[in-house]
Backbone as JSON, one array per atom type, in Angstrom:
{
  "sequence": "MNLYKIGELARLSEVSPRTIDYYTKLGLIEPEKRSDTNYRLYNDETLARLKRIESMKREKYTLEEIKASLAQWNKVSHDDLVTDKLTSLQHLIQQVEKEAKEAEVLVEKLKPSQLKNLHKMLTPSAAACIEALLLLLGKSPLS",
  "N": [[25.29, -44.98, 88.23], [26.7, -42.8, 90.46], [30.0, -42.08, 91.57], [31.93, -40.89, 94.25], [34.75, -39.1, 95.39], [36.2, -38.49, 98.63], [36.36, -35.67, 99.1], [34.52, -34.63, 97.24], [32.18, -35.88, 98.1], [32.01, -34.78, 100.65], [31.54, -32.08, 100.06], [29.04, -32.24, 98.74], [27.41, -33.36, 100.71], [27.65, -31.61, 102.73], [29.29, -31.97, 104.98], [32.37, -32.34, 106.76], [35.46, -33.59, 105.28], [36.93, -34.9, 107.21], [34.95, -35.73, 109.0], [33.64, -37.58, 107.4], [35.68, -39.5, 107.17], [35.74, -40.28, 109.87], [33.12, -41.32, 110.27], [33.33, -43.44, 108.51], [35.28, -45.01, 109.77], [33.83, -45.67, 112.06], [31.94, -47.29, 110.98], [29.55, -46.36, 110.06], [29.21, -45.52, 107.48], [30.3, -46.84, 104.31], [32.87, -47.22, 101.87], [32.11, -47.63, 98.41], [33.88, -48.75, 96.61], [37.4, -48.94, 95.74], [39.51, -46.72, 93.98], [41.72, -47.0, 91.1], [43.96, -45.69, 91.92], [43.81, -46.01, 94.6], [41.99, -44.39, 95.99], [39.23, -43.9, 98.17], [35.97, -44.54, 97.12], [32.72, -43.35, 97.11], [29.18, -43.95, 96.9], [25.91, -42.84, 95.6], [24.05, -43.78, 97.44], [25.48, -43.67, 99.8], [25.71, -40.93, 100.06], [23.02, -40.23, 100.53], [22.71, -41.6, 102.92], [24.51, -40.21, 104.57], [23.2, -37.75, 104.74], [20.94, -38.58, 106.12], [22.12, -39.38, 108.52], [23.15, -36.92, 109.47], [20.75, -35.55, 109.79], [19.57, -37.02, 111.85], [21.43, -36.52, 113.84], [20.95, -33.82, 114.29], [18.56, -34.1, 115.54], [19.37, -34.86, 117.97], [20.29, -37.5, 118.4], [22.52, -40.05, 119.49], [25.68, -41.18, 118.12], [25.88, -43.92, 118.38], [23.18, -44.66, 118.64], [22.28, -43.86, 116.15], [23.76, -45.54, 114.48], [22.69, -48.04, 115.22], [20.04, -47.66, 114.44], [20.3, -47.3, 111.65], [21.3, -49.8, 110.98], [19.11, -51.44, 111.56], [17.28, -50.56, 109.62], [18.6, -51.31, 107.31], [18.34, -54.05, 107.4], [15.66, -54.33, 106.87], [15.12, -53.23, 104.31], [16.73, -52.56, 101.2], [16.01, -50.58, 99.6], [16.14, -47.23, 98.98], [14.03, -45.33, 99.17], [12.1, -46.64, 100.76], [13.63, -47.01, 103.05], [14.15, -44.33, 103.77], [11.52, -43.47, 104.36], [10.9, -45.18, 106.51], [12.83, -44.33, 108.34], [11.98, -41.7, 108.73], [9.47, -42.18, 109.91], [10.31, -43.45, 112.25], [11.66, -41.33, 113.48], [9.5, -39.59, 113.93], [7.93, -41.12, 115.7], [9.68, -41.34, 117.87], [9.91, -38.64, 118.53], [7.29, -38.05, 119.3], [7.16, -39.68, 121.55], [9.04, -38.38, 123.21], [7.77, -35.88, 123.52], [5.42, -36.72, 124.75], [6.37, -37.62, 127.2], [7.32, -35.21, 128.23], [4.91, -33.82, 128.4], [3.63, -35.4, 130.24], [4.99, -34.81, 132.61], [4.16, -32.18, 132.99], [1.38, -32.55, 133.25], [1.26, -34.03, 135.58], [1.75, -32.09, 137.47], [-0.53, -30.65, 137.64], [-3.49, -29.7, 139.42], [-6.31, -31.65, 140.57], [-8.75, -30.34, 139.83], [-7.89, -28.58, 137.85], [-6.99, -30.4, 135.98], [-9.36, -31.65, 135.27], [-10.71, -29.5, 134.04], [-8.97, -29.07, 131.88], [-9.3, -31.45, 130.51], [-11.95, -31.16, 129.69], [-11.71, -29.11, 127.84], [-10.39, -30.23, 125.72], [-10.6, -31.66, 122.44], [-12.54, -34.54, 121.51], [-10.96, -36.36, 119.99], [-8.34, -35.49, 120.53], [-8.23, -35.9, 123.29], [-8.49, -38.67, 123.31], [-6.12, -39.42, 122.05], [-4.22, -38.51, 123.9], [-4.91, -40.07, 126.12], [-4.32, -42.6, 125.08], [-1.54, -42.34, 124.74], [-0.77, -42.03, 127.41], [-1.5, -44.53, 128.4], [0.31, -46.1, 126.95], [2.62, -45.25, 128.16], [2.31, -46.42, 130.53], [0.7, -45.24, 132.43], [-2.26, -44.12, 134.19], [-5.32, -43.32, 132.46], [-6.7, -40.02, 131.68], [-9.35, -39.76, 132.49]],
  "CA": [[25.66, -44.8, 89.62], [27.79, -41.84, 90.65], [30.98, -42.38, 92.6], [32.5, -39.65, 94.74], [35.88, -39.1, 96.31], [35.81, -37.91, 99.91], [36.15, -34.23, 98.97], [33.26, -34.4, 96.53], [31.11, -36.31, 98.99], [31.94, -33.78, 101.72], [30.9, -30.87, 99.52], [27.63, -32.52, 98.45], [26.68, -33.68, 101.94], [27.88, -30.49, 103.65], [30.04, -32.38, 106.16], [33.81, -32.25, 106.47], [36.13, -34.85, 104.94], [37.33, -35.55, 108.46], [33.74, -36.39, 109.51], [33.44, -38.76, 106.55], [36.66, -40.48, 107.64], [35.31, -40.75, 111.18], [31.95, -42.17, 110.07], [33.8, -44.66, 107.87], [35.94, -45.81, 110.82], [32.78, -46.17, 112.96], [31.09, -48.23, 110.26], [28.27, -45.75, 109.68], [29.22, -45.52, 106.01], [31.36, -47.66, 103.71], [33.12, -46.89, 100.47], [31.61, -48.6, 97.45], [35.07, -49.44, 96.12], [38.61, -48.13, 95.69], [39.94, -46.39, 92.62], [43.01, -47.58, 90.73], [44.99, -44.99, 92.71], [43.5, -46.33, 95.99], [41.06, -43.46, 96.65], [37.93, -44.47, 98.52], [34.88, -44.0, 96.31], [31.42, -43.51, 97.75], [28.1, -43.84, 95.92], [24.75, -42.01, 95.94], [23.44, -44.32, 98.66], [26.26, -43.12, 100.92], [25.31, -39.52, 100.17], [21.71, -40.22, 101.21], [22.95, -42.07, 104.29], [25.13, -39.09, 105.29], [22.15, -36.77, 105.01], [20.12, -39.18, 107.16], [22.92, -39.31, 109.76], [23.17, -35.52, 109.92], [19.4, -35.22, 110.24], [19.39, -37.66, 113.15], [22.28, -35.8, 114.79], [20.22, -32.59, 114.64], [17.49, -34.53, 116.45], [20.05, -35.2, 119.23], [20.6, -38.91, 118.56], [23.95, -40.34, 119.59], [26.17, -41.94, 116.98], [25.53, -45.32, 118.62], [21.76, -44.81, 118.3], [22.18, -43.72, 114.69], [24.29, -46.78, 113.88], [21.7, -49.09, 115.46], [18.88, -47.36, 113.61], [20.64, -47.58, 110.25], [21.43, -51.26, 110.85], [17.75, -51.99, 111.51], [16.64, -50.27, 108.33], [19.28, -52.1, 106.28], [17.77, -55.39, 107.45], [14.31, -54.28, 106.33], [15.08, -52.96, 102.87], [17.85, -51.83, 100.6], [15.39, -49.54, 98.79], [16.34, -45.94, 99.66], [12.74, -44.69, 99.45], [11.53, -47.33, 101.92], [14.5, -46.7, 104.19], [13.88, -42.94, 104.16], [10.2, -43.4, 104.98], [10.99, -45.83, 107.81], [13.6, -43.45, 109.21], [11.1, -40.58, 109.08], [8.49, -42.67, 110.87], [11.0, -43.68, 113.51], [11.89, -40.01, 114.07], [8.22, -39.09, 114.41], [7.53, -41.88, 116.88], [10.54, -40.96, 118.99], [9.56, -37.27, 118.9], [6.03, -38.13, 120.04], [7.48, -40.23, 122.87], [9.67, -37.31, 123.99], [6.76, -34.89, 123.86], [4.49, -37.32, 125.71], [7.03, -37.62, 128.52], [7.32, -33.82, 128.7], [3.52, -33.5, 128.77], [3.33, -36.15, 131.46], [5.54, -34.04, 133.73], [3.27, -31.03, 133.17], [0.07, -33.01, 133.72], [1.41, -34.47, 136.98], [1.8, -30.9, 138.32], [-1.86, -30.05, 137.7], [-4.42, -30.09, 140.48], [-7.43, -32.4, 139.98], [-9.73, -29.46, 139.18], [-7.27, -28.09, 136.61], [-6.95, -31.54, 135.07], [-10.73, -31.83, 134.79], [-10.96, -28.4, 133.09], [-8.17, -29.35, 130.69], [-9.95, -32.56, 129.81], [-13.17, -30.63, 129.07], [-11.34, -28.23, 126.72], [-9.83, -31.02, 124.63], [-11.52, -32.33, 121.53], [-12.55, -35.98, 121.81], [-9.83, -37.06, 119.37], [-7.13, -35.12, 121.27], [-8.29, -36.6, 124.57], [-8.23, -40.09, 123.04], [-4.68, -39.55, 121.78], [-3.5, -38.34, 125.17], [-5.17, -41.25, 126.93], [-3.55, -43.7, 124.49], [-0.14, -42.12, 125.08], [-0.61, -42.32, 128.84], [-1.53, -45.99, 128.54], [1.59, -46.6, 126.44], [3.64, -44.93, 129.14], [2.02, -47.17, 131.75], [0.0, -44.36, 133.38], [-3.72, -44.22, 134.07], [-5.91, -42.29, 131.6], [-7.14, -38.77, 132.33], [-10.75, -39.78, 132.95]],
  "C": [[26.86, -43.86, 89.68], [28.71, -42.32, 91.75], [31.71, -41.1, 92.96], [33.74, -39.93, 95.59], [35.43, -38.38, 97.58], [35.52, -36.41, 99.8], [34.84, -33.89, 98.3], [32.06, -34.75, 97.42], [30.92, -35.3, 100.12], [31.21, -32.53, 101.25], [29.41, -31.1, 99.3], [26.8, -32.75, 99.72], [26.79, -32.59, 103.0], [28.42, -30.95, 105.0], [31.51, -32.37, 105.78], [34.37, -33.61, 106.05], [36.54, -35.63, 106.19], [36.14, -36.31, 109.08], [33.47, -37.66, 108.71], [34.42, -39.86, 106.94], [36.21, -41.11, 108.96], [34.13, -41.69, 111.06], [32.34, -43.49, 109.41], [34.45, -45.58, 108.91], [34.92, -46.4, 111.79], [31.88, -47.22, 112.3], [29.72, -47.68, 109.92], [28.11, -45.69, 108.17], [30.38, -46.39, 105.55], [31.6, -47.21, 102.29], [32.57, -48.01, 99.57], [32.77, -49.44, 96.91], [36.25, -48.49, 96.19], [38.97, -47.89, 94.23], [41.28, -47.09, 92.34], [44.16, -46.95, 91.52], [44.7, -45.07, 94.21], [42.67, -45.27, 96.73], [39.8, -44.23, 97.01], [36.86, -43.77, 97.69], [33.55, -44.37, 96.95], [30.33, -43.28, 96.72], [26.96, -42.94, 96.41], [24.05, -42.48, 97.21], [24.16, -43.78, 99.9], [25.91, -41.66, 101.14], [23.98, -39.4, 100.91], [21.86, -40.63, 102.67], [23.57, -40.96, 105.14], [24.08, -38.04, 105.66], [21.23, -37.28, 106.12], [20.83, -39.1, 108.51], [22.9, -37.89, 110.32], [21.8, -35.07, 110.42], [19.16, -35.8, 111.63], [20.25, -36.97, 114.22], [21.6, -34.5, 115.23], [19.08, -32.89, 115.6], [18.05, -35.02, 117.78], [20.23, -36.7, 119.47], [22.1, -39.07, 118.68], [24.38, -41.13, 118.36], [25.88, -43.44, 117.15], [24.07, -45.59, 118.26], [21.55, -44.74, 116.79], [22.64, -45.01, 114.02], [23.29, -47.92, 114.04], [20.48, -48.9, 114.57], [19.15, -47.71, 112.14], [20.77, -49.08, 110.02], [20.06, -51.92, 110.76], [17.12, -51.78, 110.15], [17.31, -51.04, 107.2], [18.75, -53.53, 106.24], [16.41, -55.43, 106.77], [14.32, -54.16, 104.81], [16.35, -52.25, 102.41], [17.33, -50.73, 99.66], [15.47, -48.22, 99.56], [15.03, -45.26, 100.04], [12.1, -45.31, 100.69], [12.33, -46.98, 103.17], [14.26, -45.28, 104.68], [12.54, -42.81, 104.88], [10.23, -44.03, 106.38], [11.76, -44.96, 108.8], [12.75, -42.27, 109.65], [10.06, -41.0, 110.1], [9.11, -42.91, 112.23], [11.25, -42.35, 114.23], [10.6, -39.46, 114.66], [7.79, -39.81, 115.68], [8.37, -41.48, 118.08], [10.25, -39.53, 119.45], [8.26, -37.25, 119.71], [6.28, -38.68, 121.44], [8.11, -39.17, 123.76], [8.64, -36.28, 124.46], [5.75, -35.44, 124.86], [5.1, -37.33, 127.11], [7.08, -36.21, 129.09], [5.92, -33.41, 129.16], [3.14, -34.2, 130.06], [3.81, -35.39, 132.7], [4.63, -32.84, 134.02], [1.92, -31.44, 133.76], [0.14, -33.42, 135.18], [1.4, -33.28, 137.94], [0.43, -30.24, 138.47], [-2.66, -30.57, 138.89], [-5.58, -30.83, 139.81], [-8.45, -31.5, 139.27], [-9.18, -28.91, 137.87], [-7.26, -29.2, 135.55], [-8.33, -31.78, 134.46], [-11.07, -30.76, 133.75], [-10.2, -28.61, 131.79], [-8.84, -30.43, 129.85], [-11.2, -32.08, 129.08], [-12.85, -29.79, 127.84], [-10.84, -29.02, 125.51], [-10.93, -31.56, 123.72], [-11.49, -33.82, 121.86], [-11.35, -36.72, 121.21], [-8.51, -36.73, 120.09], [-7.09, -35.84, 122.61], [-7.97, -38.08, 124.39], [-6.74, -40.33, 122.79], [-3.87, -39.46, 123.07], [-3.7, -39.56, 126.06], [-4.39, -42.45, 126.4], [-2.07, -43.57, 124.82], [0.14, -42.43, 126.55], [-0.62, -43.82, 129.09], [-0.22, -46.61, 128.06], [2.72, -46.35, 127.42], [3.4, -45.64, 130.47], [1.33, -46.35, 132.81], [-1.5, -44.55, 133.21], [-4.24, -43.09, 133.21], [-6.43, -41.1, 132.41], [-8.52, -38.85, 132.93], [-10.89, -40.19, 134.39]]
}
């Protein structure tokens, strides 16, 4: 297990030492232990967690949402591979939800004849996916 001081962790994760301090104060990350000279030491899991946090920030999640998400995954598993896969799935689901809401706005602007033509152009599997998303959003299907 590798242990990193803040400067090393900052360089490897491509975030500033100040950001690492801030995330530590917020409880997003925790030092593994302290050195004999009282330096905070972080492990490889923290490095992976920082990369996950930065990825979620790029996806426009708030720090509160990130903290909640990380807490959920910690309850499920301490295995980094499982946690990474669950985080990726959560990102995909949330992205699909955002896109479905954007598509809903566009579909609502269509006239009935345009909607019918759109439905005819879709493959059966695409139409089924759209109908399922509309049902999940509490809207009536396209048919």
